[in-house]
N, C-alpha and C positions, 0 to 999 in steps of 0.2 A: 166928332168929338177930339179934341186934340188931346195928345199924350204926351208928357213931359217925364223923363228919368233924369233926376238929379242926382249926379255921384253914386248912382247904384254900384254896391261891393256885395258880394256874395263869398262867403268863407265857410268850407264844411271842415267840421274838426276832423284831426287826423283818428284812424282807427286804429293805430299803431302807438301802445303809451311808451314804448322807448324811444322813438325817433320825435314822435308829437309835430310832424310835417303837415301844416296845415293845407288844404286844396283852395287855393285863390280860383274859383269858377268865373267869375265876373269881376273885373277890376277897374273901378271909379268911370262907370259907365256914364256917359252924357251925352242925350240926344231927344230932338223934339221930334213928335211925328204929327206931321199937319193933319188937320180935319180934313175927314173924305179922301185921305190919299191909302195906297196899297205900299207898305214898307216890308221890305223883306232883310231878314236877317240870316246872313250867308257866311258859312265859314264851313270848315273841316270837322269831323267828329271830335267832341271835347273842347271846341272855342266857347263854349257857355252861350250859345243862342237859344238853345231849350229851357235853359234855366233862366234866363232875362225875360221867356215868355211866360214861366211859370211865378216869376215874381210880379208880372205886370197883372197876370189872373188871379194872384193872391193865393196860389196854392203854396208857395215856397213865401217865406219873409226874409226881405234884404236885411245883410249885418249892418250895413248902414247904407244912408241916402233916403231920398225921397221919391214918392211917384205920384204925379198929378194927372187927374182926367179933368180937361180943363182949368177951371180954378181948385177943384176940391181935391184934397189931399187924401189919398185913398190908400196910404201905405200901409197901416193897420186895420184896415176895412176886410170882412170876411169876403170871399168870392161871389157868393150870392147877393150881396149887396153893392158891388160894383158895377152890375148892369154889363157883363161880358158873355160873350157865345164863344165857346172853345170847343175846337173839332181835333180830335186826336189822331194820331197815326194810324192807330187799329180799329178805327171808326166806333167802338164802345157802344156797339145798337144792343137794345134787350131782344135776346134771340125767340123768347116766348112771345112776344109783343109783333102785331102787324106794323106795316109803316107808318100808319095813320097812328097808332099808339104810340110808336116811339117818338113822333113829331110832337103829339099832345101832350106827351110827360111833363116837358118843363111847367108848360102853362098850368095844369092841373097841380102843380106844389105852389102856386101862387096864393098867400094868404091875405087877409084883412083887406084893405082898400084895393089891393092889387087884383083881389079874385075875380075872373071874369067868368060871364055864364057860358052855359054849353054852347051856345048858336055862335058866340064871338070865337071861342075858341077853335069851334070847327072851320069857320071861315078863315083864321089866320092860319089854321093847318093847312088849307087847300091852298091858299095863295103862295105859302111857303113853297108847298109842292110842285103847283104850276110854276115858280121862278125857276126850280132846278130842274123841270120835266119830268117829274116822277109821278105825276098826278093818276096817271093810270094803274100804278103798281098800289096803291094806298091798301089793299085788303092782305097784298102778301107778307110774311114773314122774312126777315132778311137772308136767311139760308137760300130763299127761292132768287135772290137776285144776283147778279153779278158784283164784283169789285167796284166798278165806279158806280154803279147804282147803289152800293150801300153808302160808298162815299156821298155822293147826294143826298141821302136820307140824313147822315150825319150835319151836312152843311144846314138841310132845312130844319134839322131840330134845334140847331144853333142860331139861324135866324128868325125863327117863329118867335123868339122872345123881343125882336127886334132892339138888340144890344147896342148900348153906346160903343163898343169896341168888340171886332170880331178878330180872334185870335186861332190861327192856322198852325199846328205843330206838325210839321213834314206829311202833309195829307196826301201826297201822290205818290211815297215810297214804296207803297205795295201794289201799286198797278203796273202793267205791262207799258209799255215804249207808246203805243198808240193810244192806249186809253189815257194815259198819262198827259200826253200832248190834248186831247178832246178835254178833258177834265180842268185842266189849269187854263183854257180858254173859256170854259164855262164858268170858272171862280174869277176871272177877269170879267168879263160878262155880268155877273151876279153884283161883284162889287160896284161895278160902274153904274147900275141901275140901282142901288140902295145908297150909294155914297156913304156907307158906314165904314169907320176908320179902320183898317185892317193890317193885321201884323202877320206875316207869312214866315215860318222859319223851314230853311230849306239847306241842303248842303250841294245842291246841283246848281251850278253857274246858270245854265240855260234856262232853267226855269225861272229864277230870278231875273235873268237880263229880259226876259220876253214879257213880263207879266207886271213888273212894278214900277212904281212911281220913284221910287229911290230904293238903293240898296245900303246895308251896311254891313260891311266887310269885319269880320271878327277873327281873332286869333290868339289862344291862349288868355280868353276873357279880356283882350282888349278890343277896341276899335281901331282898324289899321285905316280905314277910309270909308267915307260917306258921300253919296252923289247920285246922280241918274245915273244909270245903267250906262248908257253912250260915253258919259262923260269920263265916268271911272274907267272904261276900257281903254277910251284914248288917252286918258291923262292918269296913269296909274301913280300912287304917292310913294309907293315902295317896290322891291323885288317882290314879296310876296304876292301882293294885288295883282302885279302883273303876270306872275306865274298860274295863279289860281283861276285868272278869268281868260277865258279864248277857248276855242275848240276849232282846230288842233292847238295844242298849248303854244305857248311864244318860245321862240328857240334862244336859248341863252348861251352867252359865249365869255368866254374870260379874255380881256382886253385891257387898254391902257391908252391915256390920253398924254401926247408928247407935243408941244410946240403948235398947239391949236388943232392935231389932227388925231382923230379915232384911229386904231391900231387895234386889229384882230389879227393874232397872231404876228407876223411881219408884215400884213398887208394893211396899209392906209386907205380906211373903208370910207370915211367922211371928214369934213372940216368941221371942226366944232370950237371955232374963235371964242376966246372969253373963258374956256374953262379949263382951271387948274390942272397942271400935270399930276397925274394919279393913278394908282390900280382901278380898275373899275370892271363890274359886269355889264354886258352889253345885250339887252334884248330886242330881238327883231321878230316882229309879229309874222305868220307865215306869211300875209298877203304883203308884205313889207319887200318884196323881192323883184327886182327888174331883169330879166333874162338879156344878158348882152355880152357878145363874144370878147369884148374889150372889158369886163367888169372888173372891179377891184376887188370883189371877195370871191375867192375860190372854193369849191368844194368837190369832194368825190363822190359822184354819184354812183348809187346803190340800186336804185329802183325807180319807177313811175306808176303812181296810182292814178287811175283814169278815172275822173267823178263825173264826168258828161261834161257839162259848161266849162269846167276847169280840170286842171289836172295838178296833181302832188308831186313833186320831186323830192324823193327820199334820199340823202346824201349824209355823208359824214364829215366832221372836219376836227382836225387835232385840236383845236381851241374849243369846239363845244361841250357844253356841260351836260349835254342831252346825249342819250344814246345815238338819236339821229336827227338829222336837220329836215324840217319840213318846209318847202318853199311853193306855195301856190301861185300858179300862173294860169293864163287862158290857154283853153285847147290848141288855140289856133298856132300857139308857139310849141307844140310837141315836137314839131318836124327840125327846130332849130336846136334840138338837145342831141348832142352826138359825140362820141366817146364817154371816156370815165370821168373828164374833169367838166363841170359846168361854172361859167362866172357870173357874177349878179352884181348890178350895182343896186342902191338901196334906197327907199322912200324915207325922206328925213323925217317926216311926221309918224312913220312905224318903228322908227329906231328908238330905244330909250336906253338911257345911262344910267347905271346906279353904283354909288359908291362903295367898295367892296371891303369898307371896315364896317361902314351902320347901313348898309343897304337901301339908303335912301336916294330916291331920283335927284339926278343932277340934271337940269334941263338947259337946252344950249338953243341958238337961234330962235327960230319962229314958235318955238315950244315955248318959250316965256313970254309970249304976248297973248298966245292960245290959254294957256293956265289962269294967267290974271282975268281973261274975259269970264270965265268959269267960275272963278272965286267970286266976282262983283256979281254974277248971276244968281248963284246960291245965297250970297249975302242978302240980295234984295228979296229973296223968296224967306228968309229968316233962317237958312240953314248953314251949317257949319262945313267946310270942305273935309278937314282931317281933324278928327280928334283922338288924341292919344296920351297917356300919361307915363311921361319919362322915357327912355330909349326905346325903340321898337323891339319887338322880339324878332330876335334873328333865325336865319333858316338852321344856323349850327346850334342855335339852342334847343333843336327839338328834337335831341337824342334822349331816347328814354331813361329814366334813373333806374339804377340797378335796382332789381327787387329785393325788398327786406323780408326776410322769415318771418312769419307770424311768429308772435307770442306762444310759449308751449301753453296749452290746456292746463287745467288747475287739477285736472284727474291725476292722482297718484300713480296708477299703475301706467298710464301714459306717458306719463313725465320720467317713472323708471325705464320704459322700453326705450323712449328717444334718448335717455343719456346712455343706456346700454349700448345702442345703436352708433349714437357719435363717438362711445368711446372704441367698438370694432372699427370705424372709420379711420380714427387717429393711428390705431395700431396697424392698420395697413398700410397708410400711409407711410408710416416709418419703417418697415421693411421695405417698402419700394423704394426708400431712400438708402437704406442700408444696403440693398442688393445691388442698387445701382453704383454706390461707392465700390463696393467689392467688383464689379464688373471693370469700373473705371482703374482701379489698382491692377487688375489684372491685364488689361491693355496696356497699361505702362509696363508691366513686368514683360511682356510678351515682345515688347518694343526695345528692351536691354539685351544682348545676345549674351552677356556675362553671366546675368542673373537667368537666363535659360539654362547653361550650362549647370551652374549650381543647383537650380530646381531641379535638373534630371538627374544629378548625382544624388541629390536627397531623397529624389523618388526612389532610385534603384536601391539606395539603401533600406529606404522604407519597405520595399517589394523585399529584398532578402530577409527582412526582418519578419515581415508577415509570413514568408515562406517556412523560414526555422519555426515560427510558432507553430505554422501548420502541420510540420513533420513532428514536433513535439506532442503535439494535441493527436496526432494519428497514433504514436507511440502509446501515447497514455489509453487512448481508446483500446488499442490491441490487448495492453495488459489488462484492461477491465474486463475485457470480453473473455480472455482465458480465465481468469478468474470466476467469471460468471457461469462458465461452461463446465468448470472443475465441480461446483456445488450439486449440478443435478446428478453426477455420474457418483458421487457420494450418497447420494440418497437412493440410488438405483442399485447399491449392495444389500440394503436392507431384505431380509428372507420376508417372501410376502406369506401373509397368514393362510394357514391350511384350514380344512374343514374339520378336523380333528381338534385343533387347538382352539376354534371356533365353539 
């Protein structure tokens, strides 16, 4: 089943009534997913890939645009009527049901003409379980299965309906590394055997590169590049794609083009005839280095990582935008590394130039013909090489917006508390400024000698006045004390009452 997305846009309204900044999760998405292919939506967290998947499934409605399954417009069709199978990240199995009951559940919900007999449902469930290799666990409950087995049950439950389109939302993210490798191979095997059009969402570029027929790389709701995995790796359209694909990641340097030569720092590393003079970013894949004692690019070696067949030379460069530069060379050349400085020549097809302002690719030499060949191949298959609306989202635009304080709640007491709190904060800031100003004035006064003398004189006069006042106070206290002491004496002269008088 071919899936066509036409100008799909999804906008979420702002939760902040003051700013009213809408969130554009998916922006003018155009893509055609061929029948029977496995396509990966790939990108960092928050790029809009899961939102796109949910719009295809019908769980979310697009703000604008249309979705077609074949020739059928399903934009406003409910999820249960689209003929999709959806596998969630957290499996979403029913814990009180056995594996068999979980797989049967979608079939039991068929109504009317689509309703199946019990024998047919059991046959389909057994076939789906056999396909994902869990037929021996049919009487177990999900809690008695491993993570990989639970994921297979979820896939079997999605496949048992014989969907027109299979949707997988990061199905491997909860699995450990070894199990993830096994499960993704199983997903690829199942997809090839069933020939169901499959859309796979992931942030792991290794997963996308290994199992997909096509990848769609997204950033900030925009398609950055589409194509076959190897083609996208070999011919990235912009800096973001080059940095996102590859392990170890691509090495990025600050450079320039002058008189047909590419410079990294002060070193001319390649001839790039036909390229205009400009400031550029230079991307070099780790496997693009050739160790040579007379090489044109010099780096300072900080270590060597042995990886068996290959070794990774870890180094630094003043022109590098990465913390370290990684160069993968054959282990046979390890003996040729001596001293703190290593020199390399570069493989032209592994060196990418990007305009420093737009971050778009600048091709040179044989790269131009290689790119044209890839474009022609994709057009013959009905695919577009790069689709994006307007200027590419740049790396510099990734800075998070300043957080806006939420609107105070309507509760009167809470508002009063917040108002008092803000008042004391402002008072505290006022006194801080006041004391700071006094300290500055004092420093200025200390810096002037004449003012110091005056200050000391004034202080001495004040101290003398204080002493005089203190002496006067002491005298007054003595007088008061004498007056108080005389009063008891007068009362003591009164004759005491005798027994006769009583």
